[in-house]
C-alpha positions in Angstrom: -35.2 50.9 -8.6 -36.8 47.6 -10.6 -35.2 48.5 -13.6 -32.2 48.8 -11.9 -32.4 45.4 -10.3 -33.1 44.1 -13.4 -30.4 44.9 -15.3 -28.3 43.7 -12.3 -29.9 39.8 -13.1 -29.4 40.2 -16.3 -25.9 41.1 -16.0 -25.4 38.2 -13.4 -27.2 35.8 -15.5 -24.7 37.1 -18.4 -21.8 36.5 -16.8 -22.9 32.8 -15.1 -23.5 31.9 -19.2 -20.2 32.9 -20.3 -18.5 31.5 -17.4 -20.4 27.9 -17.4 -19.4 28.1 -21.6 -15.9 28.7 -21.2 -15.6 26.4 -17.8 -17.1 23.8 -20.8 -14.6 24.1 -23.5 -11.9 24.2 -20.8 -13.1 20.9 -19.7 -13.8 19.3 -23.6 -9.8 20.8 -24.8 -8.3 19.3 -20.9 -9.9 15.9 -22.6 -8.8 15.7 -25.3 -5.0 16.7 -24.3 -5.7 13.8 -21.6 -7.6 11.5 -23.9 -4.1 10.5 -26.2 -2.1 9.6 -22.8 -4.7 7.5 -21.2 -5.1 5.9 -23.8 -1.3 4.9 -24.2 -1.6 3.7 -20.6 -4.5 1.8 -20.9 -3.4 0.1 -24.0 0.1 -1.1 -22.4 -2.0 -2.9 -20.0 -3.2 -4.9 -22.8 -2.5 -7.5 -25.2 -1.9 -7.1 -28.6 -4.5 -9.3 -29.8 -7.1 -6.9 -27.7 -5.6 -3.3 -29.3 -6.0 -4.8 -32.5 -10.0 -5.8 -32.1 -10.0 -1.6 -31.1 -10.3 1.1 -29.0 -11.4 0.1 -25.0 -11.2 2.7 -22.4 -10.9 -0.3 -19.4 -7.7 -1.7 -17.8 -6.5 -4.8 -18.5 -4.1 -7.3 -16.6 -1.0 -7.8 -19.1 1.1 -4.7 -17.6 3.7 -6.9 -16.2 3.4 -9.4 -19.0 4.0 -6.7 -21.9 7.1 -5.2 -19.4 8.9 -8.4 -19.5 8.0 -9.0 -23.8 9.7 -5.6 -23.7 12.5 -6.9 -21.9 13.0 -9.8 -24.2 12.5 -8.2 -27.5 14.6 -5.3 -26.5 17.4 -7.5 -26.8 17.0 -7.8 -30.3 17.5 -3.9 -31.1 20.7 -4.0 -30.1 21.4 -2.0 -27.0 19.2 -2.7 -23.5 16.0 -0.6 -22.6 17.8 0.9 -19.7 21.1 1.9 -22.0 18.8 3.7 -24.6 17.2 6.0 -21.6 20.8 6.6 -20.1 21.5 7.3 -23.5 18.9 9.6 -23.9 19.6 11.3 -20.7 23.4 11.7 -21.7 21.6 14.1 -24.7 18.5 15.4 -23.0 20.5 16.9 -19.6 23.6 18.7 -20.4 21.7 19.8 -23.9 19.6 21.6 -21.1 21.5 22.8 -19.2 23.7 24.5 -21.9 20.4 25.7 -23.3 19.2 27.7 -21.0 22.4 28.8 -19.2 23.7 30.7 -22.5 20.3 31.7 -23.8 19.8 33.4 -20.4 23.1 35.1 -20.5 22.8 36.2 -24.1 19.7 37.8 -23.6 20.8 39.4 -21.0 23.7 41.0 -22.8 20.6 42.4 -24.8 19.0 43.5 -22.9 21.1 45.3 -19.9 24.4 46.0 -22.8 23.5 49.1 -25.1 25.8 48.6 -28.4 25.7 49.6 -32.1 24.8 46.4 -33.2 22.1 45.0 -30.6 19.0 45.9 -32.7 21.0 44.0 -35.6 21.8 40.7 -33.5 18.3 40.9 -32.0 16.5 40.6 -35.6 18.9 38.0 -37.0 17.8 35.6 -33.9 14.3 36.7 -34.6 14.9 35.8 -38.5 16.9 32.4 -37.5 13.5 31.6 -36.0 11.5 31.4 -38.3 13.9 29.0 -40.3 13.1 25.2 -40.0 15.6 22.8 -38.4 15.0 20.5 -42.0 16.5 23.1 -44.1 19.9 23.4 -42.8 20.5 19.6 -41.8 22.4 18.5 -45.1 24.7 21.6 -44.0 25.2 20.6 -40.6 25.3 17.0 -41.4 27.8 17.5 -43.7 29.9 19.9 -41.2 30.1 16.9 -38.7 31.8 14.2 -41.4 34.1 17.0 -42.0 34.9 17.4 -38.4 34.4 13.6 -38.1 31.6 13.4 -34.8 29.5 11.9 -36.8 28.2 8.2 -34.3 28.5 10.7 -31.2 26.6 12.7 -29.0 28.9 16.0 -29.4 26.8 17.5 -32.2 23.2 16.6 -30.7 24.7 18.4 -27.5 26.9 21.0 -28.5 24.4 23.1 -30.9 22.1 23.1 -27.8 23.9 26.4 -26.9 22.8 28.8 -29.9 18.8 28.1 -29.5 16.7 31.5 -30.8 13.3 30.8 -29.2 14.7 30.3 -26.0 16.6 33.6 -25.9 13.2 35.3 -27.1 11.9 33.8 -24.4 14.4 34.9 -21.7 14.7 38.7 -22.9 10.9 39.3 -23.3 10.3 37.7 -19.7 13.4 40.3 -18.8 11.6 43.2 -19.7 9.2 42.4 -16.8 10.8 41.1 -14.5 14.8 41.9 -14.5 14.9 46.0 -13.6 18.2 47.1 -14.4 18.9 49.0 -11.6 19.6 46.0 -10.1 22.4 45.5 -11.6 23.6 48.8 -11.7 23.7 48.9 -8.2 25.4 45.8 -7.9 28.0 47.6 -10.5 28.4 50.6 -8.0 28.7 47.8 -5.1 31.9 46.4 -6.8 30.6 43.0 -8.7 32.1 41.8 -11.8 29.6 41.0 -14.7 30.2 37.3 -14.4 29.1 37.7 -10.3 26.2 40.2 -11.2 24.8 37.4 -13.9 25.3 34.2 -12.3 24.6 35.6 -8.4 21.6 38.1 -9.1 20.3 37.5 -12.7 20.1 34.1 -12.4 17.9 33.2 -9.8 15.7 36.1 -10.4 14.8 34.6 -13.7 14.2 31.3 -11.9 10.6 31.1 -13.2 11.5 31.6 -16.7 14.8 29.1 -16.7 12.5 26.4 -14.8 9.8 27.1 -17.8 12.5 26.8 -20.6 14.2 24.0 -18.6 10.9 21.0 -19.0 10.5 22.9 -23.0 14.1 22.2 -23.4 14.7 18.6 -21.7 11.2 17.3 -23.5 12.2 18.6 -27.0 15.6 16.6 -26.6 14.2 13.4 -24.8 11.9 13.3 -27.8 14.3 14.1 -30.5 14.3 11.5 -33.1 14.5 12.9 -36.4 18.7 14.2 -35.7 19.8 11.4 -34.1 18.7 9.3 -36.4 20.6 11.2 -38.7 24.5 11.0 -36.9 24.2 8.0 -34.8 24.4 4.8 -36.3 25.7 2.5 -33.7 23.4 0.5 -32.2 24.9 0.7 -28.9 24.4 4.5 -28.9 20.7 4.6 -30.2 18.7 6.8 -27.9 15.4 6.3 -26.4 13.1 7.5 -29.3 15.4 5.7 -31.6 14.5 2.2 -29.4 10.6 2.4 -29.8 11.4 3.0 -34.1 13.3 0.0 -33.9 10.5 -1.7 -31.7 7.9 -0.3 -34.8 9.4 -2.3 -37.4 8.9 -5.0 -39.5 9.7 -7.9 -36.6 8.0 -6.7 -33.6 5.5 -5.2 -35.3 2.9 -7.9 -34.5 2.8 -7.2 -30.3 1.5 -3.8 -30.0 1.3 -3.9 -26.2 5.2 -3.9 -26.2 5.3 -0.6 -28.5 2.7 0.9 -25.7 4.9 0.2 -22.9 7.5 1.2 -24.7 5.7 4.4 -25.3 4.7 4.5 -21.7 8.6 4.2 -20.6 9.4 6.7 -22.9 6.8 10.1 -21.1 8.0 8.8 -17.5 11.3 10.6 -17.5 9.1 14.0 -18.9 6.6 13.7 -16.2 9.1 13.5 -13.2 11.0 16.7 -14.9 7.7 18.3 -15.2 6.0 17.6 -11.9 9.7 19.1 -10.3 9.2 22.2 -12.3 5.6 22.4 -13.4 5.2 25.2 -10.3 7.3 27.6 -12.4 5.4 27.4 -15.5 2.2 29.5 -15.6 4.3 32.3 -13.5 7.4 32.0 -16.6 4.7 31.6 -19.5 2.9 34.7 -18.3 5.4 36.8 -17.4 7.5 36.0 -20.7 4.2 36.3 -23.4 4.0 39.7 -22.7 4.9 41.6 -26.1 7.1 44.8 -27.1 
C-alpha cells in the first residue's frame, strides 16, 4: 500500500515537473515572438535621437509627432500613405479571395473525383511546392513584358489562383472534415456539382478557409519582392514599397518615422487576424493531419 502511494506521488511529481518545464518553454517562446512587435510599437513612440542611443522598453511621447512627420515626408515618396495602403488592399484582398476559392475548388476536385491523372496531378502540385519563387521570376517577368502587363496589379493578383501550398492544406483538411457521403447525398437529391461545392463544401471548409485567408492576406500584404520588380510608377507603390522608400538615404536619419510606418503596415493584418483568429486552431489542427 505504501509502495503504491509512493509510486503515485513520484508519478504526480514527474507530471508536475514536465508541465512546469513545458510552461516555462512556452512562455519564453511567446516572449521571443512578441518582443519584436512590442519593440516596434515602443520605438514608434520615441524620437529618432533616443532610438539611436539604444534599446528601451519605456513608451515615450513622440507618437503623434512621428505620425505627423510621416505624413509630411510621404510627399517625397510620390504617393500618400493612405494611397499606398489602398494600393496594397487592391492587391491583397482580390488575391486572397481568388487564392482561397480556387485552391479549395482544386483540392475538392482531387479529393472527391477519381480520374486517371489524379495521382499525377497531386504529385505535380507537391513538386511545384518545392520550387522557390525566385527561380521562376525571370521567366515570369519576361512573360509579363511580352503581354504588356508590367506596371499593373493584374500579374500580382491573377497568379494567386495557382497556390499549391493552399491546395495541399485544403486537401489534407478535406480528408478529415469532408465525408464524401454528404457529396453523394446531394447528387442524389439533384444538386449540381457547382451548387454542391458552393452551398455544402465551402461552408464545411470554413475553418480551413479562414485560416488560409489569414496566411494568404499576410503574404500578399507584406509582399515586397514581386511588386518591386513589376511596379515602376510611384503612384502605384504598395505599402511595403512605401516603407522601403522611407528607408532610403533621404529619410534614413528619422528612425521614429520608419517605425511609425512599420506599425501602420501591420495594423490591417492585426484586424484581419482578430476577426478570423478563432478558426486558426481548428483549421491548423485538422489540416495538419498527414496522409
